[in-house]
C-alpha positions in Angstrom: 51.1 -5.9 -15.4 50.5 -3.3 -17.8 48.8 -0.2 -16.3 46.6 2.3 -19.3 48.0 5.5 -20.4 48.6 8.0 -18.4 46.5 11.4 -19.3 47.1 14.6 -17.4 44.3 17.3 -16.6 45.2 19.6 -20.3 44.4 16.3 -21.7 41.2 17.1 -19.8 40.6 20.5 -21.0 41.5 19.7 -23.9 38.3 17.2 -24.6 35.4 18.9 -26.2 32.9 20.1 -22.8 30.3 18.3 -24.7 31.7 15.3 -24.8 32.1 14.7 -20.7 28.4 14.2 -20.0 29.3 12.5 -16.4 32.2 11.4 -13.7 32.7 8.7 -11.4 34.1 10.3 -8.3 36.5 8.0 -6.7 40.3 7.6 -6.0 43.1 5.8 -7.0 46.4 5.3 -6.4 49.5 5.9 -8.8 50.5 2.7 -8.7 48.0 -0.2 -8.3 47.2 -2.2 -5.4 46.2 -5.6 -7.6 47.5 -7.9 -9.8 45.0 -6.3 -12.8 44.0 -2.2 -13.1 40.3 -3.7 -13.5 40.1 -5.6 -10.5 41.3 -2.6 -8.6 38.7 -0.5 -11.2 35.6 -2.6 -10.6 35.7 -3.4 -6.8 38.2 -1.9 -4.8 38.3 2.0 -5.7 39.6 4.9 -2.7 37.4 6.7 -0.8 38.0 10.2 -2.2 41.1 12.1 -1.0 42.7 8.9 0.1 44.4 7.9 -2.9 46.6 10.6 -5.8 44.6 11.1 -8.1 44.0 14.9 -8.9 40.5 15.7 -7.4 40.6 19.1 -7.0 41.8 20.3 -11.0 40.1 17.6 -12.3 36.3 19.0 -11.2 37.9 22.4 -11.7 38.5 20.9 -15.7 35.3 19.5 -16.4 32.0 21.7 -17.2 29.4 22.6 -13.9 26.5 20.8 -15.5 29.1 17.7 -15.5 26.4 15.0 -13.0 29.3 13.6 -10.8 29.2 10.5 -9.0 30.4 9.0 -6.2 31.5 5.4 -7.4 33.4 3.1 -4.8 33.1 -0.3 -4.5 34.7 -1.4 -1.2 34.4 -5.0 -1.9 36.7 -6.2 0.9 35.3 -4.1 3.4 32.1 -5.2 2.9 33.6 -8.6 3.9 35.2 -7.5 6.7 31.7 -7.8 7.5 31.7 -3.3 7.6 28.3 -2.3 6.6 26.8 -0.4 3.6 26.2 3.0 6.3 30.1 3.1 7.5 31.9 1.9 4.4 29.2 4.6 2.4 30.0 8.2 5.5 33.3 8.7 4.9 33.3 8.6 1.3 29.9 11.1 1.6 32.1 13.3 3.4 34.9 13.5 1.4 32.5 13.8 -1.4 30.8 17.3 0.0 34.3 18.1 1.5 36.2 18.3 -2.2 32.6 19.9 -4.1 32.9 22.4 -1.4 
C-alpha cells in the first residue's frame, strides 16, 4: 500500500498564504485504515478530533480569512442506517470546538 508523502505544519506555514483558498476540516489516522488512500479520503474520513491530524495547528497556520468547510464522508455509517442528522451532529460539534 502506498501512502501519500507526509508533510508537516512547517510545510504549511512555508506556503504563500495567497494560494490557500479553502480548507476541508476532517480527520484521519496516521496509518490508513483502508486498502487505498482514495477510499478513505472519499468515503470514510473521521470526525475532527477522532484521528491523528494536528487540526488546531493546521487552523492556526492558515490565514484567518480562509473558508473552512466540514468534509467528513461517513459511508459506512450511512450504509448502517444512521441518518444524516445523527452522522452530522458529532462533526459539527467537533468543528465548533476546534474553531472556538
